[in-house]
C-alpha positions as CSV (number, residue, x, y, z in Angstrom):
1,S,2.0,-160.3,-103.3
2,A,0.7,-157.0,-104.5
3,V,4.1,-155.2,-104.5
4,A,4.9,-155.9,-108.1
5,S,1.5,-154.7,-109.4
6,I,1.6,-151.6,-107.2
7,I,5.0,-150.6,-108.6
8,R,3.9,-151.4,-112.2
9,D,0.5,-149.7,-112.0
10,N,1.8,-146.5,-110.4
11,K,5.1,-146.4,-112.4
12,L,7.1,-146.3,-109.2
13,Q,10.2,-147.2,-111.2
14,D,10.2,-143.5,-112.3
15,S,10.3,-142.2,-108.8
16,D,13.2,-140.6,-107.0
17,V,12.4,-142.3,-103.7
18,V,9.8,-144.7,-102.3
19,I,8.9,-144.6,-98.6
20,G,7.7,-148.0,-97.4
21,P,6.3,-150.6,-97.3
22,F,6.1,-151.2,-93.5
23,Y,7.1,-154.9,-93.4
24,Q,10.7,-155.8,-94.1
25,S,9.9,-158.6,-96.5
26,N,7.9,-156.2,-98.6
27,V,10.6,-153.6,-98.4
28,D,13.1,-156.2,-99.7
29,K,10.9,-157.1,-102.6
30,T,10.3,-153.4,-103.5
31,A,14.0,-152.7,-103.4
32,E,14.7,-155.7,-105.6
33,L,12.3,-154.6,-108.2
34,L,13.4,-151.0,-108.2
35,L,17.2,-151.7,-108.0
36,P,17.7,-151.6,-111.8
37,N,16.3,-148.0,-111.8
38,Q,18.4,-147.1,-108.7
39,V,15.3,-145.9,-106.8
40,A,16.0,-145.4,-103.1
41,V,13.6,-147.4,-100.9
42,I,13.3,-146.1,-97.3
43,S,12.1,-148.6,-94.7
44,P,10.1,-146.4,-92.3
45,L,9.2,-148.7,-89.4
46,S,10.9,-152.1,-89.6
47,K,13.7,-152.9,-87.2
48,D,14.4,-156.2,-89.0
49,Q,17.5,-156.7,-91.1
50,G,16.5,-158.1,-94.4
51,V,18.3,-158.6,-97.7
52,S,20.9,-155.9,-98.2
53,Y,20.1,-154.4,-101.5
54,D,22.2,-151.3,-102.2
55,N,19.1,-149.1,-102.5
56,I,17.6,-149.9,-99.1
57,F,17.7,-147.3,-96.4
58,Q,16.8,-148.6,-92.9
59,S,15.5,-145.5,-91.2
60,I,15.2,-147.1,-87.7
61,P,18.5,-148.0,-86.1
62,S,18.9,-151.7,-85.3
63,P,18.4,-152.8,-81.7
64,D,22.1,-153.7,-81.4
65,A,23.1,-150.3,-82.8
66,V,20.9,-148.6,-80.1
67,K,22.6,-150.6,-77.3
68,N,26.1,-150.0,-78.7
69,A,25.4,-146.3,-78.8
70,M,24.9,-146.4,-75.0
71,F,28.2,-148.2,-74.4
72,D,30.0,-145.8,-76.7
73,Y,28.6,-142.9,-74.7
74,M,29.7,-144.4,-71.4
75,R,33.2,-145.0,-72.8
76,S,33.4,-141.4,-74.1
77,K,32.9,-140.3,-70.5
78,G,35.6,-142.6,-69.2
79,G,33.1,-144.5,-67.2
80,N,33.5,-147.6,-65.1
81,M,30.8,-149.9,-66.5
82,I,29.1,-152.5,-64.2
83,A,26.3,-154.8,-65.3
84,V,23.6,-156.1,-62.9
85,V,21.7,-158.5,-65.1
86,D,18.9,-161.0,-64.1
87,K,19.8,-164.6,-64.9
88,K,16.6,-164.8,-67.0
89,K,18.2,-162.2,-69.4
90,G,20.5,-164.7,-71.1
91,S,20.5,-162.9,-74.4
92,I,21.6,-159.6,-72.8
93,I,24.4,-161.4,-70.8
94,Q,25.7,-163.0,-74.0
95,Y,25.5,-159.7,-76.0
96,I,27.5,-157.8,-73.3
97,K,30.1,-160.6,-73.0
98,E,30.6,-160.9,-76.7
99,N,30.6,-157.2,-77.6
100,H,31.6,-155.2,-74.5
101,K,34.4,-157.1,-72.7
102,D,35.3,-154.1,-70.6
103,V,32.0,-154.4,-68.6
104,K,32.2,-156.0,-65.2
105,F,29.4,-158.2,-64.1
106,S,28.1,-157.8,-60.5
107,A,27.8,-161.2,-58.8
108,L,24.3,-162.2,-57.8
109,N,23.5,-163.9,-54.4
110,A,22.3,-167.4,-53.9
111,N,18.7,-166.4,-54.6
112,G,19.6,-164.7,-57.9
113,G,19.2,-161.3,-56.3
114,V,21.6,-158.3,-56.1
115,S,24.6,-158.6,-53.8
116,A,24.9,-155.1,-52.4
117,E,28.4,-155.9,-51.1
118,N,29.7,-157.1,-54.4
119,L,28.1,-154.3,-56.4
120,K,29.7,-151.7,-54.1
121,S,33.1,-153.4,-54.3
122,L,33.1,-152.8,-58.1
123,F,32.7,-149.0,-57.7
124,V,35.8,-146.8,-58.2
125,G,36.4,-143.4,-56.8
126,D,38.1,-141.6,-59.7
127,K,35.4,-142.3,-62.4
128,I,31.7,-142.2,-62.9
129,N,30.3,-145.6,-62.2
130,Y,27.6,-146.6,-64.7
131,V,25.4,-149.5,-63.5
132,V,23.7,-151.2,-66.4
133,M,20.6,-152.8,-64.9
134,E,18.6,-155.3,-67.0
135,T,15.8,-157.0,-65.1
136,A,12.0,-156.9,-64.9
137,N,12.1,-158.1,-61.3
138,T,10.8,-155.3,-59.0
139,G,12.8,-156.6,-56.0
140,M,16.0,-156.7,-58.0
141,I,15.4,-153.2,-59.3
142,K,14.7,-151.7,-55.9
143,A,17.8,-153.5,-54.4
144,T,20.0,-152.1,-57.1
145,I,18.6,-148.6,-56.7
146,A,19.0,-148.7,-52.9
147,T,22.6,-149.9,-53.2
148,M,23.4,-147.1,-55.6
149,L,21.7,-144.4,-53.5
150,S,23.6,-145.5,-50.4
151,A,26.9,-145.2,-52.3
152,M,26.2,-141.7,-53.6
153,S,27.9,-140.0,-50.7
154,T,31.2,-141.7,-51.7
155,Y,31.0,-142.5,-55.4
156,R,29.7,-140.9,-58.6
157,V,27.0,-143.3,-59.8
158,Q,24.4,-143.3,-62.6
159,L,21.8,-145.9,-63.5
160,V,21.6,-147.2,-67.0
161,V,19.0,-149.3,-68.9
162,L,19.5,-150.5,-72.5
163,E,15.9,-151.2,-73.4
164,T,12.4,-150.1,-72.4
165,N,11.6,-151.5,-69.0
166,E,7.9,-151.3,-68.1
167,T,8.6,-152.2,-64.5
168,L,10.3,-148.8,-64.0
169,N,6.9,-147.2,-64.8
170,T,5.0,-148.9,-62.0
171,D,4.1,-147.3,-58.7
172,E,6.5,-149.7,-56.9
173,V,9.5,-147.9,-58.3
174,S,10.0,-144.3,-57.2
175,I,10.5,-141.9,-60.1
176,T,12.2,-139.5,-57.7
177,N,14.9,-142.2,-57.0
178,L,15.3,-142.7,-60.8
179,A,15.8,-139.0,-61.1
180,K,18.4,-138.9,-58.3
181,L,20.3,-141.6,-60.1
182,K,19.8,-139.7,-63.4
183,L,18.6,-142.9,-65.2
184,I,20.1,-142.8,-68.6
185,Y,19.1,-144.8,-71.7
186,P,19.4,-144.9,-75.5
187,S,16.4,-144.1,-77.7
188,V,15.6,-143.7,-81.4
189,N,13.3,-140.7,-80.6
190,R,13.6,-137.9,-78.2
191,E,11.3,-135.9,-75.9
192,N,11.0,-132.6,-77.8
193,Q,9.4,-129.6,-76.2
194,S,10.9,-127.0,-78.5
195,P,8.7,-124.2,-79.9
196,E,8.9,-125.9,-83.3
197,A,7.7,-129.3,-81.9
198,L,4.8,-127.7,-80.1
199,I,3.8,-126.0,-83.4
200,F,3.8,-129.4,-85.1
201,E,1.7,-130.9,-82.4
202,K,-0.8,-128.0,-82.5
203,E,-1.1,-128.1,-86.3
204,F,-1.4,-131.9,-86.3
205,K,-4.2,-131.8,-83.7
206,K,-6.0,-129.1,-85.6
207,K,-6.1,-131.1,-88.8
208,N,-6.6,-134.6,-87.3
209,K,-8.5,-133.9,-84.1
210,I,-6.1,-136.1,-82.1
211,E,-2.6,-135.8,-80.6
212,P,0.2,-137.1,-82.9
213,S,1.4,-140.6,-81.9
214,V,5.1,-141.6,-82.1
215,F,4.2,-143.3,-85.4
216,A,2.5,-140.2,-86.8
217,T,5.5,-138.0,-85.8
218,R,7.9,-140.6,-87.3
219,G,5.9,-140.6,-90.5
220,F,6.2,-136.8,-90.7
221,D,10.0,-136.9,-89.8
222,V,10.8,-139.6,-92.4
223,T,8.9,-137.7,-95.1
224,F,10.2,-134.3,-94.3
225,D,13.8,-135.6,-94.1
226,T,13.3,-137.2,-97.6
227,M,11.9,-134.0,-99.1
228,L,14.8,-132.0,-97.5
229,R,17.4,-134.3,-99.2
230,L,15.6,-134.2,-102.6
231,S,15.4,-130.4,-102.5
232,Q,19.2,-130.3,-102.8
233,D,18.8,-131.1,-106.5
234,K,20.9,-134.3,-106.0
235,K,20.0,-138.0,-106.0
236,Y,18.8,-139.1,-102.6
237,Q,21.7,-141.6,-102.4
238,D,24.2,-138.7,-102.9
239,T,22.9,-136.9,-99.8
240,A,22.9,-140.0,-97.5
241,E,26.4,-140.3,-96.2
242,N,27.2,-136.6,-96.0
243,T,24.1,-135.0,-94.4
244,A,22.8,-135.7,-90.9
245,T,19.4,-134.1,-90.1
246,Q,17.2,-133.8,-87.0
247,Q,13.4,-133.5,-87.3
248,V,10.7,-133.3,-84.6
249,D,11.5,-136.5,-82.7
250,N,13.9,-138.4,-84.9
251,K,17.3,-137.9,-86.5
252,F,18.8,-139.4,-89.6
253,E,22.5,-140.1,-90.0
254,F,22.8,-142.8,-92.7
255,Y,26.0,-144.9,-93.3
256,K,26.7,-147.5,-95.9
257,K,26.7,-151.1,-94.5
258,E,29.4,-153.5,-95.4
259,G,26.9,-156.0,-96.9
260,G,25.1,-153.3,-98.9
261,G,22.4,-150.8,-98.3
262,Y,22.3,-148.1,-95.7
263,A,21.5,-148.0,-91.9
264,N,20.7,-145.1,-89.6
265,K,22.9,-144.3,-86.6
266,G,20.8,-141.4,-85.4
267,I,20.3,-142.3,-81.8
268,Y,19.7,-140.2,-78.7
269,I,21.1,-140.7,-75.2
270,L,18.4,-139.4,-72.8
271,Y,18.3,-139.2,-69.0
272,Y,15.9,-138.3,-66.2
273,D,17.0,-135.0,-64.7
274,T,16.4,-134.1,-61.0
275,D,13.5,-131.8,-62.0
276,L,11.7,-135.0,-63.3
277,T,12.1,-134.0,-66.9
278,I,13.8,-136.0,-69.7
279,K,16.8,-134.3,-71.2
280,E,19.3,-135.2,-73.9
281,A,22.8,-136.1,-72.6
282,N,25.7,-134.1,-73.9
């Protein structure tokens, strides 16, 4: 309710760019009020898809875009894609069936668990076999991993997850086995241990007496990316479709959406390497 007065009192209609607000409904209202002045409005945190005003820039890729990036990567490698999905994950099953018809589903047994025989029967010898596993059930996870490990002497296999899975971080699931299978997943931010990233962390901690959270780093990345674009002496919108940038943990690769506004397709594909570090897939 305060958006209009904030814009008026701070003369934001004269700005080049506005970063924020955090909630999508407020982003939409801000964009609506600033549209006549063609002020770019960058949504820094919301994953929601609101009203598509031409001056909105969604800086976080949508959940479907993140998942689609994983499937695009697997196809780029000529992979054989197999899905092992818990019956409780109805939305994921529907999403895959509607959007990725080249994915084979591994049949589950009578108890709803993994059928090792059926899963192995879907492996092929001349391609890398990507197993997209979507379940929070520890037994199902361990059975899938065991089946894949037993097949490694005959087939090239790699474990895939599409979304954050907290069960994989518990003591019941061996991180060593996840590394053996080179668990791979899509992410909007990366694990950055470069000298530049370590300098950022050091400087942030010196000024704020605390390690930077993913939100703090994202705030820096969004702001620095914006400053970088404006430094080109062009309107922010004119840099959007032609310039991709990568900051500390996030990258920004905007494209114009059909319905209006801009979305970000800057997504990382990350995997667990055998030395137990997380690396970016090529």
